[in-house]
TIPA-779489 format. One line per field, with one value per residue (C-alpha): residue number from 1; residue in three letters; x, y negated, z. Coordinates in nm, 2 decimals. Layout:
BEGIN
i <- [NUM_...]
aa <- [Ala_...]
px <- [X_...]
py <- [Y_...]
pz <- [Z_...]
***
This chain:
BEGIN
i <- [1_2_3_4_5_6_7_8_9_10_11_12_13_14_15_16_17_18_19_20_21_22_23_24_25_26_27_28_29_30_31_32_33_34_35_36_37_38_39_40_41_42_43_44_45_46_47_48_49_50_51_52_53_54_55_56_57_58_59_60_61_62_63_64_65_66_67_68_69_70_71_72_73_74_75_76_77_78_79_80_81_82_83_84_85_86_87_88_89_90_91_92_93_94_95_96_97_98_99_100_101_102_103_104_105_106_107_108_109_110_111_112_113_114_115_116_117_118_119_120_121_122_123_124_125_126_127_128_129_130_131_132_133_134_135_136_137_138_139_140_141_142_143_144_145_146_147_148_149_150_151_152_153_154_155_156_157_158_159_160_161_162_163_164_165_166_167_168_169_170_171_172_173_174_175_176_177_178_179_180_181_182_183_184_185_186_187_188_189_190_191_192_193_194_195_196_197_198_199_200_201_202_203_204_205_206_207_208_209_210_211_212_213_214_215_216_217_218_219_220_221_222_223_224_225_226_227_228_229_230_231_232_233_234_235_236_237_238_239_240_241_242_243_244_245_246_247_248_249_250_251_252_253_254_255_256_257_258_259_260_261_262_263_264_265_266_267_268_269_270_271_272_273_274_275_276_277_278_279_280_281_282_283_284_285_286_287_288_289_290_291_292_293_294_295_296_297_298_299_300_301]
aa <- [Met_Glu_Lys_Met_Trp_His_Tyr_Phe_Trp_Phe_Lys_Pro_Val_Asp_Val_Arg_Gln_Phe_Ala_Ile_Leu_Arg_Ile_Ser_Phe_Gly_Tyr_Leu_Cys_Ala_Val_Tyr_Leu_Val_Gln_Leu_Leu_Pro_Leu_Val_Asp_Ala_His_Phe_Ser_Gly_Asn_Ser_Trp_Leu_Ala_Asn_Val_Gln_Leu_Pro_Lys_Leu_Leu_Asn_Trp_Gly_Thr_Trp_Ser_Leu_Phe_Asn_Leu_Pro_Val_Gly_Ser_Tyr_Ser_Ala_Leu_Tyr_Ser_Tyr_Ala_Val_Leu_Ile_Ser_Gly_Ile_Gly_Ala_Ala_Ile_Ala_Met_Met_Val_Gly_Trp_Lys_Thr_Arg_Ser_Ser_Thr_Phe_Ile_Thr_Trp_Leu_Val_Leu_Ala_Ser_Leu_Trp_Asn_Lys_Asn_Pro_Leu_Leu_Leu_Asp_Gly_Asp_Asp_Ala_Val_Leu_Lys_Val_Met_Ala_Phe_Tyr_Leu_Leu_Leu_Thr_Pro_Cys_Gly_Glu_Ala_Trp_Ser_Ile_Asp_Ala_Gln_His_Asn_Lys_Leu_Pro_Thr_Glu_Ala_Ala_Val_Trp_Pro_Leu_Arg_Leu_Ile_Gln_Phe_Gln_Ile_Ala_Leu_Ile_Tyr_Phe_Val_Ser_Gly_Trp_Val_Lys_Phe_His_Ser_Ala_Glu_Trp_Leu_Asp_Gly_Ser_Val_Leu_Gln_Tyr_Val_Met_Ser_His_Pro_His_Tyr_Ser_Arg_Phe_Asp_Trp_Ser_Gly_Tyr_Phe_Lys_Ser_Ala_Trp_Phe_Val_Gly_Met_Leu_Ser_Val_Leu_Ala_Gly_Ile_Ile_Arg_Trp_Trp_Glu_Leu_Leu_Phe_Ala_Phe_Leu_Leu_Leu_Asn_Ser_Tyr_Leu_Arg_Arg_Leu_Ser_Leu_Val_Leu_Gly_Val_Met_Phe_His_Ile_Gly_Leu_Leu_Val_Thr_Met_Asn_Leu_Arg_Trp_Phe_Pro_Ile_Ile_Met_Leu_Ala_Leu_Tyr_Pro_Ala_Leu_Leu_Ser_Ser_His_Asp_Phe_Arg_Arg_Phe_Leu_Gln_Ile_Ser_Thr_Phe_Asn_Lys_Asn_Ala_Lys_Ser_Cys_Ser_Asn]
px <- [0.03_0.26_0.47_0.10_0.08_0.40_0.41_0.05_0.21_0.58_0.64_0.85_0.66_0.79_0.82_0.65_0.34_0.37_0.54_0.22_0.00_0.22_0.20_-0.15_-0.23_0.02_-0.15_-0.49_-0.45_-0.29_-0.58_-0.82_-0.65_-0.61_-0.96_-1.05_-0.85_-1.17_-1.31_-1.06_-1.19_-1.53_-1.55_-1.22_-1.04_-1.12_-1.35_-1.57_-1.93_-1.81_-1.63_-1.96_-2.24_-2.30_-2.35_-2.44_-2.14_-2.03_-1.81_-1.44_-1.59_-1.43_-1.09_-0.77_-0.67_-0.42_-0.72_-0.80_-0.48_-0.58_-0.38_-0.62_-0.63_-0.41_-0.64_-0.75_-0.34_-0.26_-0.56_-0.40_-0.04_-0.13_-0.32_-0.08_0.18_-0.07_-0.02_0.32_0.33_0.09_0.34_0.63_0.49_0.38_0.77_0.92_1.07_1.15_0.84_0.82_0.77_0.58_0.32_0.28_0.25_-0.04_-0.22_-0.21_-0.36_-0.62_-0.71_-0.74_-0.96_-1.18_-1.18_-1.25_-1.59_-1.67_-1.99_-1.83_-1.64_-1.79_-1.62_-1.40_-1.23_-1.22_-1.10_-0.77_-0.73_-0.70_-0.51_-0.25_-0.21_-0.13_0.10_0.30_0.36_0.46_0.82_0.62_0.95_1.18_1.08_0.99_1.12_1.35_1.48_1.53_1.79_1.99_1.99_2.05_1.73_1.59_1.37_1.15_0.99_0.74_0.38_0.20_0.11_-0.05_-0.28_-0.39_-0.50_-0.64_-0.81_-0.95_-1.09_-1.26_-1.42_-1.52_-1.71_-1.82_-1.98_-2.20_-2.33_-2.38_-2.61_-2.77_-2.87_-3.08_-3.24_-3.61_-3.53_-3.17_-3.39_-3.63_-3.43_-3.54_-3.29_-3.11_-3.42_-3.45_-3.04_-3.06_-3.37_-3.23_-3.12_-2.77_-2.67_-2.73_-2.51_-2.83_-3.17_-3.30_-3.65_-3.73_-3.57_-3.83_-4.10_-3.92_-3.94_-3.65_-3.47_-3.63_-3.57_-3.23_-3.13_-3.32_-3.06_-2.79_-2.87_-2.83_-2.53_-2.39_-2.51_-2.36_-2.07_-2.00_-2.09_-1.89_-1.54_-1.32_-1.41_-1.36_-1.05_-0.88_-0.90_-0.68_-0.98_-1.24_-1.01_-0.98_-1.33_-1.42_-1.11_-1.27_-1.66_-1.50_-1.33_-1.65_-1.85_-1.66_-1.59_-1.99_-2.05_-1.81_-1.98_-2.32_-2.32_-2.18_-2.01_-1.75_-1.37_-1.54_-1.50_-1.15_-0.99_-1.15_-1.02_-0.71_-0.67_-0.71_-0.30_-0.30_-0.52_-0.35_-0.14_0.21_0.22_-0.01_0.14_0.48_0.26_0.08_0.44_0.59_0.26_0.31_0.67_0.61_0.34_0.57_0.86_0.66_0.51_0.89_0.98_0.70_0.75]
py <- [-0.02_-0.23_-0.15_-0.24_-0.56_-0.68_-0.59_-0.79_-1.12_-1.08_-0.90_-1.08_-1.23_-1.41_-1.82_-1.90_-1.78_-2.08_-2.32_-2.28_-2.42_-2.69_-2.76_-2.72_-2.91_-3.21_-3.29_-3.26_-3.49_-3.75_-3.76_-3.74_-4.05_-4.24_-4.22_-4.35_-4.70_-4.82_-4.79_-4.88_-5.22_-5.17_-4.84_-4.74_-5.10_-5.35_-5.55_-5.23_-5.25_-4.97_-5.27_-5.45_-5.17_-4.98_-4.60_-4.30_-4.11_-3.92_-3.60_-3.75_-4.11_-4.37_-4.13_-4.18_-4.30_-4.51_-4.73_-4.82_-5.00_-5.42_-5.56_-5.89_-6.07_-5.81_-5.54_-5.49_-5.53_-5.26_-5.03_-5.01_-5.01_-4.69_-4.49_-4.53_-4.41_-4.13_-4.09_-4.07_-3.88_-3.66_-3.69_-3.55_-3.28_-3.14_-3.21_-3.05_-3.35_-3.41_-3.12_-3.14_-3.49_-3.55_-3.29_-3.44_-3.78_-3.64_-3.43_-3.81_-4.00_-3.74_-3.70_-4.08_-4.11_-3.86_-4.03_-4.34_-4.29_-3.93_-4.04_-4.10_-3.74_-3.39_-3.04_-3.09_-3.35_-3.12_-2.83_-3.07_-3.18_-2.84_-2.68_-3.00_-2.91_-2.55_-2.63_-2.79_-2.45_-2.31_-2.29_-2.44_-2.66_-2.34_-2.26_-2.45_-2.80_-3.03_-2.97_-2.63_-2.69_-2.90_-2.64_-2.28_-2.17_-1.79_-1.63_-1.48_-1.57_-1.44_-1.38_-1.54_-1.89_-1.75_-1.53_-1.82_-1.95_-1.64_-1.62_-2.02_-1.94_-1.62_-1.82_-2.07_-1.80_-1.63_-1.91_-2.05_-1.69_-1.67_-1.99_-1.85_-1.55_-1.80_-2.00_-1.91_-2.06_-1.82_-1.50_-1.56_-1.67_-1.97_-2.18_-2.21_-2.35_-2.61_-2.70_-2.67_-2.89_-3.21_-3.47_-3.51_-3.22_-3.02_-3.10_-3.00_-3.01_-2.62_-2.71_-2.53_-2.21_-2.20_-2.10_-1.72_-1.47_-1.35_-1.64_-1.69_-1.31_-1.36_-1.67_-1.50_-1.16_-1.43_-1.55_-1.24_-1.16_-1.46_-1.46_-1.08_-1.16_-1.49_-1.27_-0.99_-1.16_-1.09_-0.70_-0.66_-0.82_-0.54_-0.26_-0.36_-0.25_-0.42_-0.73_-0.80_-0.72_-1.00_-1.22_-1.16_-1.29_-1.58_-1.73_-1.68_-1.82_-2.16_-2.21_-2.16_-2.41_-2.67_-2.61_-2.63_-2.84_-3.20_-3.08_-3.32_-3.13_-2.84_-2.57_-2.67_-2.68_-2.36_-2.20_-2.39_-2.18_-1.83_-1.76_-1.71_-1.43_-1.21_-0.93_-0.99_-0.70_-0.90_-1.21_-1.08_-0.93_-1.24_-1.43_-1.15_-1.16_-1.57_-1.55_-1.27_-1.51_-1.80_-1.62_-1.48_-1.79_-1.95_-1.66_-1.75_-2.14]
pz <- [0.02_0.11_-0.26_-0.43_-0.23_-0.33_-0.66_-0.73_-0.52_-0.68_-0.99_-1.22_-1.54_-1.82_-1.73_-2.10_-1.90_-1.72_-1.99_-2.23_-1.92_-1.87_-2.23_-2.34_-1.97_-2.03_-2.39_-2.23_-1.91_-2.15_-2.41_-2.11_-1.94_-2.23_-2.28_-1.96_-2.02_-2.13_-1.85_-1.56_-1.49_-1.47_-1.28_-1.11_-1.00_-0.71_-0.92_-1.01_-0.97_-0.66_-0.47_-0.33_-0.39_-0.06_-0.14_0.04_0.16_-0.17_-0.18_-0.16_-0.22_0.03_0.08_-0.04_-0.35_-0.53_-0.66_-0.31_-0.23_-0.17_-0.47_-0.47_-0.77_-0.93_-0.89_-1.30_-1.38_-1.10_-1.20_-1.59_-1.44_-1.22_-1.53_-1.77_-1.52_-1.52_-1.94_-1.89_-1.64_-1.83_-2.16_-1.94_-1.80_-2.15_-2.29_-1.97_-1.87_-1.49_-1.49_-1.14_-1.09_-1.36_-1.28_-0.97_-1.07_-1.31_-0.99_-0.77_-1.05_-1.11_-0.79_-0.74_-1.03_-0.90_-0.50_-0.65_-0.85_-0.83_-0.98_-1.31_-1.34_-1.39_-1.38_-1.66_-1.45_-1.15_-1.37_-1.46_-1.13_-0.97_-1.28_-1.20_-0.83_-0.92_-1.23_-0.92_-0.74_-1.09_-1.22_-1.52_-1.61_-1.67_-2.03_-2.38_-2.18_-2.20_-1.81_-1.94_-2.26_-1.99_-1.72_-1.72_-1.61_-1.49_-1.81_-1.52_-1.22_-0.95_-1.03_-0.71_-0.86_-1.19_-0.97_-0.77_-1.12_-1.19_-0.90_-0.95_-1.26_-1.19_-0.91_-1.14_-1.33_-1.07_-0.86_-1.24_-1.27_-0.88_-0.96_-1.27_-1.08_-0.86_-1.15_-1.31_-1.63_-1.68_-1.53_-1.80_-2.09_-2.16_-2.05_-2.39_-2.53_-2.30_-2.34_-2.71_-2.77_-2.55_-2.73_-2.53_-2.50_-2.83_-3.14_-3.40_-3.40_-3.37_-3.32_-3.64_-3.52_-3.18_-3.41_-3.51_-3.23_-3.33_-3.26_-2.90_-2.84_-2.90_-2.68_-2.40_-2.42_-2.51_-2.15_-1.98_-2.12_-2.04_-1.63_-1.59_-1.77_-1.56_-1.23_-1.31_-1.47_-1.19_-1.19_-1.56_-1.54_-1.31_-1.63_-1.90_-2.26_-2.00_-1.91_-2.34_-2.42_-2.14_-2.27_-2.60_-2.53_-2.30_-2.60_-2.82_-2.54_-2.49_-2.93_-2.92_-2.64_-2.86_-3.16_-3.05_-2.73_-2.65_-2.32_-2.31_-2.23_-2.02_-2.34_-2.47_-2.10_-2.05_-2.31_-2.22_-1.91_-2.11_-2.16_-1.74_-1.80_-2.04_-1.84_-1.92_-2.21_-2.39_-2.37_-2.48_-2.76_-2.86_-2.87_-3.11_-3.35_-3.35_-3.40_-3.66_-3.86_-3.82_-3.98_-4.22_-4.33_-4.37_-4.59_-4.79_-4.87]
***
């Protein structure tokens, strides 16, 4: 039992599995923060609408935040400086320059944004913030990075930070599935009709298809598959064959959300997490296939 416990938490894994998460989330954080630039003064600075409004206690609102520092008349300029620092740190994290420090600054800015105005943010913002924290614990700068070019770094590391990320992903799906089993609309399968009829969330007008009993029945079956898949996601990872099937379903699910619905960053962020769910064998195989395809394309050119 002790050997199994040690193997589960401390077996060596390829550091490139951490690096690919660093690159993807560094990029996502940088683009995400750039998109918040037009909202800084109105929603996050000392001049924001929150400054003079008394609100009931909200999760994390009023707690620590870089945006809460008293800087007087320089509030707007200071808030822009904080956000731009976060953008620079996210880019540095992506390329792997001063990786630990840049990841910490990225997490600090993301957490400060959340604590300043949680009303503006959503689940995708929370995943970015949590992942920046987890990446702090990983050796994600030891491959495919400027840091790795300047220093002789190990090619393998203990798996435990990856396990924490895997547990977090499984928890996200489990809670989502658990909630769905307590929703009448999910249980009777009608929820997808409501969502696909919503003018904000749906990318297309599906109203004509709801007259088809086959289409409505398909949506009901799909709703059942989604809630069971989310609830059992963690258990499906325990078997190599079921893991691959579950990951394929997950990729199809999130691509489907991306194509059909307006859910901001959520589908892209969740897809960016999937390299963390690959076994060491599957990850190395993925790299070999990618390298082979790249070499084949170079030869053909």
